N, C-alpha and C positions, 0 to 999 in steps of 0.2 A: 546620232540618232536622227532618223529621217522619217517623219511622221507623214501616213497616208491614210485616208478614209476610202472604204470600197463600199459601194451601193449597188443592189439588185432587188428586183421585183420579179417573180416567176410567173408561169401560166397561170397560176390558180389567183392571181390577183388578190390575195388576201393581205400581203402586208409587205413592207421594204425590210431587207436585210442590211445592216449598216455594221461596219466593222472599223475600228480605230487600230492601226497596227503601225509597228516598226519595222521598216524595211532598211536594213543599214546599206548606204551607199558603198561601203567597202566591201562587203559581203552579200550580194543580191541574191544569193540562193538560200538565205536565212530570211525568216520573217517571225515576229514577235506579236501576237494577238493581245491588245491591251484593254480593249472595250468592245462590248457589242450590245446591239439593240434590235429588237424586233418592232418596226413601227406600222401598226395596223392602216390600211386605208379607210378613210371616211366610207361609211356603208353606202351612201348615195353615189359616190366617186365609183367605187367598186362596182356597182350595179352599172353604171353608165360604160364603164371599161369592158365590162363582160358583154354587154349589148353590142359594143362598138365593134367587139371582135368576131361577131357573129358574121357569116357569109351573107345572110340574109338582110342586113342591116339596111334599112330603107330611109334613114334621114338625111340631113344635108350634111353630107360626108366632110365637106371641107371645113364648114364652120365647126363641126363637132370635133374633128381632128386637132384644130388650132387651139381650141379651148381645153381640151383633155390633155394637150401638150403642156399647155402652161399649166393646169392644176397638178399634173403629175409632177411636174418640176418643183411647184411650191412644196408637195409633201415630201419629196426628197431632201430640199432644203432644209424643212422642220425636222426631218430625221437627223439630219447632220447636227442641227442645233441642240436637240436632245441627247444626242450622243456626246456632243461635247460637255453639256452642262452636266452628265453623269460622270465624266472623267475631270483630270486635273488639268486638261490642256486647253488653250485658246485657240481660236482661228488663225492668229498669226503664228502659231506653232505647225501648221499642217503643210506640208509641201503641196500635196493637191488631193483631189477627190476624184476617184474613177466610177464613173456612173454608167451601169451598163443600160438603166432605162426600163420602161416596160414595152416587151414586144406586144404590138397589135397585129402584125402580119409577118409571115416568113414564107417566101414563094421561090425557092430556089431552083424550081424546074420549070419555070416559065421561059418563053424565048427571050424576055428581058428580065432575068430574074431579079428579085430585090427582096431585102428586109428592113423592118422598120419597127424602130425602138422611140417611144416618146418619153418626155421628160426633159423641157428645154433646158440644155445645159447653161445657156445664156441666165436664166432665172436663178438654177442653183448658184452659179458664180455671184451674181448680182446680191441674193438675199444673205449668202454667207460669208462672203469676202474671201472665199476661197478658189484658187485657180481649179478649174475642173475640165477633166478629159473624158470625153464621151464619144457617142457614135462610133463605136468599136468595130461594128460588124460590116458595115458597108465598105469599110476599106478593103477588107477581105476579099468581099464580093467583087470590088473594081479589079482586083488581080485573079479573077476567076474562081475563088473560092467559093465554098457553100455558105460561108457567113455563120457556120455553127457546125460542130460545139467548139466553143473555145476552152472551156475548163481543161482538155487533155493537155495543152501547153504548160498549163501551172501545175497539173498533177507531174508531168514530165519533169519540172524542175524541183518539185518538192517531196516527190513520193518515189522516185525510181530507186531500186537496189541493185547493187552490182552482184547480188549472190543468188537473186531468185527472180524469176517472172512475176509480174503483179499486173491486177487489173483494178482498175478504180471505176466505180459504178456510181454515176450521179442519178438518184432517183428524184427527179422533180416531176412536173407535169408530165414531160418526156424524158424517157431514159437515154442517157449516153455513156458509153464505157470508154476507156483509156486502157490500151493496151501496153505494158511497159516491160520489155525483154531487154536484159543485159546485152549491150552492145548492137543492137538492133533499133532500127527507126520506130518512133512512136505512131501507133495508129490510135484514132479516136473517132468515132460516129454514133449517130444516134440511132439505138435499137428499135424505139418504137415507144409505144405509152407506158408509163410508168404509174403516175396517180391520176392522170387527167380523166379517164374514162372512168374508172371507180368514183373518183369526187364527183363528176357530173352524175352517174346513176344513183349514187346515194343522195345527193340533192334533190334528185327528181322524186325518189321514192320515200326517203325519210327525213327530208328537210334538213340534212345535216351537211357540212361543208366538207368533212372526210370520215372515212371509216376508220375509227380509232383501233389501232394493232390488228386491222383487220378482222374485226369480231364479228361483223355483220357477214363478211365474205365467208368466214368459216362456220357460218350457221347453215349455209347452203351446200349445194354437191355441184360438182364440175359437170357441165353439160357437153359431154364428148362430141356430138356433132356440130355444136356452135362453136367450140375451141378450133375443131378441125377447119370450118369454113372462114373464121377469122384469120388463122395462120396461112392462109391462101393469098391474103391481101399483096399485091404486088410489092408494097415496100419492104417486106420482110424478105424477099427474094432479090432485092437490089444490093448491088455490091458497093462497098466503101469506095470514095466518100460519099456520105450520104447524110441528109439532114431533114428533120420534119418538125411538125409542129401539131397545134389544135386544128388549124385550117384541115387537116387529114384526118386525124383521130379524134372525132368528136360524136355526140349522140346522133347526128344525121347518119354518119357512117356505121354506127352501130346498129341502128333501127332496120338498116337495110338487111341486116341478117336474122332479125327478130320475127321470122314467119310463122312461130308457134306461141302459145301463151304459157311461155317460162314463167316460174317462181320469181320474184324480182332477186331473192338473196340468192338464187342459183347462178343468174346472170353475173351478179357480183362476184361469185364465186369463181365462175368461168374468166371474169376480167382480170381478177388476181392472179389466174394460172396463166392468163394470156402474157401479163407482165412478167413472170417468173420465167415462162419458157422462152420467150424472145431473147431476153437478157442471156439466160444460160446457154441457149444455142449458139449466140455469137460469140460467147467466151470460148465454149468448147471448140469452135472452128479453128481458134488460133491458141488454146493453152490445154495443156494436159497436167501440168503441176504448177505449184507456186501457191499465192495468196491473194484472196479477194477482199476490196475494203469497200464499204458502202459509204455515201454521203447524200445529203438532201434529206427532204423532208420524210421520203418514202424508206429511208433507213430506220425510222422509228416503228414502221410497221412490222409488228413481230412475225404475223402471218407470211409477209413476204421475204423476210430474211430466213425463215424457218423452211420455206419452199426452195429458197435458193441453195440453203445448204444441203438440202436432200438431194437437188438436181445435179449440184455440182461437186458432190463428195466424190472423193477424198480431199479436192481442194478446200481449204479452209476460207470461209466467209465472215467477217466481221466488220465493223465500221472504223471511219478514220481516226475514231478515238485512240486506237490502238497504235496508230502512227502520231499521236499528240495534237492532232485537230479534230476539235468537235465537228460532228457531220452537219450542223446547221449553218455553220460559217464558212464553208469551203468555198463556194461561189464567190461570195462578197470579198472575201480575201483574194481570189484570183482577179478581180477588178482593181482592187488596190494594187496588185502586182502589176497590172497591165498598164496602169496609169504611171507607176513607177518607172516602166521600161520606155515609156512615151515620154516623158519629161526627160529622161537621159538621152533620148534619140536612138534608143536601142531597138533594132527589128526583132520580130517574133516568127519562128519558122512553124508555119501552119501547114505546109505542103503535103505531108503525108497524113494530116488529119482533115482540113477542110478540101485540099486540093488546089491551094493557092499557087499560082504560078512562079511566086517570088517571095524572098522574106521582105516583110515592111514593117515601119513603125505602124501602130493602129490608134485610131480615133484623132479628133481634134481637141485642140487646146482653147479653153474659153476663160479669159482672164477676167477678174471683178473689176 
């Protein structure tokens, strides 16, 4: 038995997903989920993180970044402690924690590209007493990669079929897809927004953090001219490898297209259609048969699921539950697996996913 913990917090900044799993050292392509936990961020900290992530942030950036880095690290450590408390295992039983951290900026297209995840791994290691592997994405960028998405490498290991083409779609704030074809290189890239625009729009107009099952969206109608303009965004025309984030797809970007007084629910319905259309378009460029599996928070949005089923028929669309992994925990499991790879000094091939120029071990190791 080789026990690892995986930690990740997404662009919604609502909670930390934590998993405890057994990754057998003799069979690295198998993984057993033992326990899981959703650890909400304190309200004040969440608000500070969301404000800090806005491009127009005007505070003392260095001081604020340093304090948020430490606070997020403490929250990650608390999530680990709660996870262990609810299980039958102690800190001494854990080989390592794989911590993705909280992304506060992702800029792969700058002349000096960078990505930044906070949640000080020194704090996590010190407060839990467990070796922590973190800062995965910057190593990929050091070798010319986009720094995202990383999940496709995990999908390749655990979800590939020798019998049929598959696509795994992670619907977080941003949507990314993994294309798994027998005897072919894995492709993976961000398609564009998944939940982020819908979440921000409903927060602004309804005071809700998300649109449950897309119910508010489905009370409205698609605005064809708005959808047409949104689909012209240069990102959707860019070829892979590519990655994006809330720095690109946010309400400031959306507001640039809202020249008319649209009903708020119609805009929400159009944003849902944007998500479904961009995901479906990218899948259809590479797949004409096979199966599609959804994971991430957006996998619970029945309206998104239904639209993808309609747009991609006759290809089947379901969630990763059908593959034996609950859609809520796929990404956290991925970072437990990345930690496993790093602790064993095993490199990861991201060349056809992020565009990295060589295989490398990912992340840094922080000992307690």
